[in-house]
N, C-alpha and C positions, 0 to 999 in steps of 0.2 A: 268683439263688441262692435256693432255698427253704431257709430256716433253721429250726432248732428253736425259736428265739425270734423272735417277730413282728418284721418289719423296722422297725415303728414304734418299738420299744424301742431299736434301734440309732440311729435318727434322733434321738429325744428324749434319748438318753443320751450324746450326743457330748461335751458339756461336762463332764459328770460323769466320763466315762472319761478325758478329757484331764487333768482335775485329779488323778484317781487315779494316772495314770502319773508324775506329778511327785512323788508321795509316796515315802518310802523303800520301802514295800511294793511299789509299782508298779515302781520302779527295780530292786528286787531280783529281779524277773522279767526285765525287758528287758536290764539290763546283763550278767548272766551269760550270757544267751542270745546276745547279740551278741559277747561275748568268745569264747564257744565257736565261733561261726561264723567269727570271724577266724582261729582256729587252723587252719581247714581251707580257707580261701578258695583257689581254684585260681589258678595263674599263667597269665596270658593268653598263649596261643601264637599268634604272628603279630601283625598290626597291629590297632590299635584297642583300646578299653577292654573290660573284662568287662561283659557285659550281664546284669542281674539282674531278676527279677520278684518283687514283693512282693504276696502274696495277702492283701490287706485286713487287716493286723494293726496297728491303732492309728492314731496321729495323724500319721504321716509322719516321726517322729523317727528311726526306723531307716533310712529312705530317705536322710535327710540324712547320717547317719553313713557309709553306703555311698558316697554321692556325694562326700563329702570324701576318700574313699580312691581317687577317680578312677573309680569304677564308675558306669555309666549304668543307671538304675533305671526300670522301668515299674511303676507302682502300680495294681493292680486292686482295686476295691472296689465293692460293690453299693449302698453308701450315699452319696448325693450330699452329705450333711452331713459325712461322714468325709472325702470327697475335697476338699471345700472347706477343711476344717481342715488337711489335708495340704498343700494348695496354699499356705495362709498360712505353714505351717511352713517350706516350701521357700523361699518368698520372703524370710522373715525371716533365713534362713540364707544367702541369696545363692547357692543352688545349683539354681535352677529350670531352667537349661539342661541339667542332667544328669538331670532327673526328668520322666517323662511320666505323666500321670494318665489312667486309663481306667475308665469305669464298666462293671461287669459282675460276674457271679457266678463263683465259683471252679469250679462244676460246668460252666460254659460254656467252660472253658479251651481245649479243642481247637477250638472254633468261632471263637475270638477271635484266636488267634495261629498262625502257621505252625509245623509240627513243627521240633524241634531249634533253637529260637530263643535259648535262654538258657544262660548259664554257671552261674548261681546262681539258685535259687528258694527263697524264704522262705514257709513256711506255718506261721506261729506263732499258735497258739490260734485256729484257724479250724475245724478238723475237728470240734470238739465241738459246733459249731453248724449244720453242714450235714447234709442228709438222707442223702447218699450219700458218705461219706468215701473209700470205695474208688474211686469214679468220679473224684474229685478227684485221688487219687494216680496213677491211670492217666493222667489228663491231664497231670499234672506230668511223669511219666516220658517221655511223648511230646514234651514241650516242652524237655527237657534236651538240650543240644547234642550231647554225646557222653559217654563213660564217665568223663571227667575233670571234667565238670560236677557240681555237687552240689545236693542238696536239704537244707535245714534245716527240720525240722518239730518244733514243740513241742505236746505234747498233755497233757491233764489225766490224771494218774496215779491209778488207782483206789486203790492202797495209800496214797498220800498223802492221799486224801480220807477214808479210814478214820481215819488218825492225826489229821488236822485236826479231825474231828468229836469224837474222844475227848479230845485234849489241849487244843485251843484252845477248843472250845465245851463240853466236858464232857458231851457228849450220847452216852451209851453206846448207846442204842437206835439212833440214826442210824449210829453207828460200826459196829455189828453188821450193820445193813442194807446198808451200803456195801461190805461184804465181797463181796456178790454183785450189787450194784446196777449197772445200766447207765447210770443218769442220776443227777446230783446237782443240787441247787438252786444256781442262779447268783445270788450275792448282789448283784452290781453291776447287772445288768439285770432281776433278778426273775423269771427263767424257768429253763429246764432247760439243763444242759450234759452232754454225753456223757462218760462215764468210759472210759478205755482200760486194759486189762490188757496188760502187755508182750508176753506170748506171742501174744495175738490181734492186737495191732497189728503185731508183727513178721511174722505170717502175712499181714496185709493188705499190708504193704510188699512181701513176696515175690511175692504175687499180682499186684502192679503192676510186676513186673520191676525192683524196687528193692532194693539190697543195703545193709546197714548198714555204714558206715565207723566210726562211733563213737556211743556213747550217753553222755549227760550228765544228771545230775540238776539241776534248777533249783528253788530254794527248798527246800533240804533241811532247814534248821533255822530259817529266818527267821520262819516263822509261829509257832514254839513258844518263842521267847525270852521270858523274863519281862519285865514292864514296867520293871524296874530297869535293863535294858539299853536305852539310848537308840538307836533306829534311826537317828536323824540324827547324833548325836555319834560313834557307833561305826560309821557306815556303811562306811567303808573296811575296817575289820577284819572286819565281817560278810561283806562281799563277798569278801574274800580267803579266808575260811574256807569260804564257799559254793563257791568255785571249787575248792578242794582236795577238799572232800567230794564235790562233784558229779562228779568224775572217777573215783571209787572205786565199783565195782559194788555193794557192800553198801549204800551210801548212795543210789545211783541208784534202787535198788529201792523206796525209801520216800519219795522226793522228792515234793513236791506236783505237779511237772510233770516230764515226761521230754522231753529233746531228742534227736532222732535226726539225725545227719548221714548222708546216704545218697547213693548214686549208682546210675545205671541199668546194668543188666546184660542188656539185651535182646540176645540172641545174633544177632538179625537185623541188628544194626549191626556185627557183627564183634567184639563185646566178649566175650572168653572169660575174664574175670577171675573 
């Protein structure tokens, strides 16, 4: 995978990223996204478990959650360090028999797996770092088993980046620039991350023969709460409010991240939905 951030950043930042995901801020991205995914998980038709593909998002914690639901997961990541961390995560959770680790880039998806292989594909916070997000989405569409299979994709929302610059950082110049910016500064890795406007991303999904089942906002208010609100002590209440707000279109529009649940509508498969 050719990324917008040098691969060395991902290698050297593994421990930092893992520590971040354990903070309330990190969990307020991963927990709502997983809860949203659970709302739409397909029911397996026929024998055998659901087969999921996780495109390199994080430390393996999400894969463990899926495995505990009885889902068999293939984890694809271009970073050996991330794969090693995911391996340890799976071992500690005792679910290694349900998780397969494979090294490779998301843009290589069509060359790495047969068509129509998966019931669930996760693409969480990956597209802001790859050179060709449309290519990844087309590969995803080809790897979905049928029209009942789903894609869960989380991307950085341009509108949320505007609000974060203005409210959290008090940087009005950057907030104004982010109204039209295609890139933002990535604070964790120190590089750039692509910003997505809903209309353009929806067009990208459509071009890949993917139709939106649902849209959810992730981190709608979490970044803007005053210091007097303890993220740790009030975590449950914050998460509950995030989930309520994240399902309402007016709040989806301004969330820091947007999660799309989508399915394939390739008519060549006989899907006329």
